[in-house]
C-alpha positions as CSV (number, residue, x, y, z in Angstrom):
1,M,0.0,0.0,0.0
2,A,2.8,2.4,0.9
3,E,4.3,1.8,-2.7
4,K,0.7,2.6,-4.3
5,I,0.7,5.9,-2.1
6,F,4.2,6.8,-3.2
7,N,3.4,6.1,-7.0
8,T,0.2,8.3,-6.7
9,T,2.3,11.2,-4.9
10,F,4.9,11.0,-7.7
11,L,2.1,10.9,-10.4
12,R,0.4,13.8,-8.7
13,T,3.7,15.8,-8.7
14,V,4.3,15.2,-12.4
15,A,0.7,16.0,-13.3
16,R,1.0,19.3,-11.4
17,I,4.1,20.2,-13.2
18,L,2.7,19.5,-16.5
19,L,-0.5,21.3,-15.6
20,A,1.5,24.5,-15.2
21,V,3.7,23.9,-18.3
22,G,0.6,23.1,-20.3
23,A,-1.1,26.4,-19.3
24,V,2.0,28.5,-20.1
25,G,2.7,26.6,-23.3
26,S,-0.9,26.8,-24.4
27,L,-0.9,30.4,-24.0
28,Y,2.6,30.7,-25.9
29,F,0.8,28.9,-28.9
30,M,-2.1,31.0,-28.8
31,F,-0.4,34.3,-28.7
32,N,2.0,33.1,-31.3
33,A,-1.0,32.3,-33.5
34,S,-2.8,35.5,-32.9
35,R,0.3,37.8,-33.3
36,N,-1.5,39.6,-36.2
37,Q,-4.8,39.9,-34.3
38,K,-5.6,43.5,-33.5
39,S,-8.7,43.0,-31.3
40,I,-7.8,42.7,-27.5
41,R,-11.1,41.6,-26.6
42,L,-10.9,38.6,-28.8
43,I,-7.5,37.7,-27.4
44,A,-8.8,38.0,-23.9
45,L,-11.7,35.8,-24.8
46,F,-9.3,33.2,-26.1
47,T,-7.0,33.5,-23.4
48,G,-9.9,32.7,-20.8
49,W,-11.0,29.9,-23.0
50,I,-7.6,28.4,-23.5
51,L,-6.8,28.5,-19.7
52,S,-10.3,27.3,-18.7
53,P,-9.6,23.5,-18.8
54,F,-6.3,24.0,-16.8
55,A,-8.2,26.0,-14.2
56,G,-10.9,23.2,-14.1
57,L,-8.2,20.6,-13.7
58,F,-6.5,22.5,-10.9
59,L,-9.8,23.0,-9.0
60,A,-10.7,19.3,-9.3
61,D,-7.3,18.5,-8.1
62,K,-8.1,20.4,-5.0
63,F,-11.4,18.3,-4.4
64,S,-9.6,14.9,-5.4
65,K,-8.5,14.4,-1.9
66,R,-11.6,12.7,-1.1
67,W,-11.4,10.4,-3.8
68,S,-9.7,6.8,-3.7
69,V,-6.2,6.3,-4.5
70,N,-7.1,4.5,-7.7
71,V,-9.5,7.2,-8.9
72,R,-7.1,9.9,-8.0
73,A,-4.4,8.1,-10.0
74,S,-6.8,7.9,-13.1
75,F,-7.3,11.5,-12.7
76,Y,-3.8,12.4,-12.6
77,W,-3.4,10.4,-15.9
78,L,-6.3,12.5,-17.3
79,I,-4.1,15.8,-16.3
80,I,-1.1,14.5,-18.1
81,I,-3.3,13.3,-21.3
82,V,-5.2,16.5,-21.4
83,T,-2.0,18.6,-21.1
84,I,-0.1,16.6,-23.9
85,I,-3.0,16.7,-26.4
86,S,-3.4,20.4,-25.8
87,L,0.2,21.2,-26.4
88,V,0.5,19.0,-29.5
89,G,-2.9,20.3,-30.9
90,Y,-1.9,24.0,-30.3
91,S,1.6,23.6,-31.8
92,G,-0.1,23.1,-35.0
93,A,0.6,19.3,-35.4
94,F,-3.3,18.5,-36.2
95,N,-3.8,21.5,-38.5
96,T,-5.0,20.7,-42.1
97,P,-4.6,22.9,-45.0
98,N,-8.2,24.0,-45.0
99,T,-8.8,24.6,-41.3
100,K,-8.6,28.0,-39.7
101,N,-6.1,28.5,-36.9
102,A,-8.8,29.5,-34.5
103,F,-10.8,26.1,-35.0
104,V,-7.9,24.1,-32.9
105,F,-8.0,26.7,-30.2
106,I,-11.9,26.4,-29.9
107,I,-12.3,22.6,-30.1
108,I,-9.5,21.2,-28.0
109,P,-10.7,23.1,-24.9
110,L,-14.3,21.9,-25.7
111,I,-13.1,18.3,-25.8
112,S,-11.1,18.9,-22.8
113,W,-14.0,20.1,-20.9
114,L,-16.1,17.0,-22.0
115,L,-13.4,14.7,-20.8
116,I,-13.0,16.7,-17.4
117,T,-16.7,16.5,-16.7
118,I,-17.0,12.8,-17.6
119,S,-14.0,12.0,-15.4
120,V,-15.1,14.0,-12.5
121,L,-18.6,12.6,-12.4
122,T,-17.4,9.1,-12.8
123,A,-14.8,9.7,-10.0
124,R,-17.5,11.1,-7.7
125,R,-19.7,8.1,-8.4
126,L,-17.0,5.6,-7.8
127,S,-15.8,7.4,-4.7
128,R,-19.4,7.1,-3.1
129,K,-19.6,3.3,-3.9
130,M,-16.2,2.6,-2.2
């Protein structure tokens, strides 16, 4: 059991570091893609939208202390996966020739929020059963 707790603690540390790196990296890619954008309001809206999944994951991490060890470990993997997919997507790796740059910056947070919502609801349900 002690090894499982150590692994979860290590995974949590890695997930938190990646969460911070992911938020900063996502902003970098967004500002780089919008360097010719003149509308400050639009940039502010995109900044909030891009950061919202990271803020949601951060808040969910605060509430995860009540979850079981296995559920928390799965949640930390979700943080890692969402962060990696966000950074790869924002870097332009998924862009196709006919796709506008903004599409990626709209769809990735939406998909992230769907994954976060499903995961947190499942975690709450599983934690109540245990």
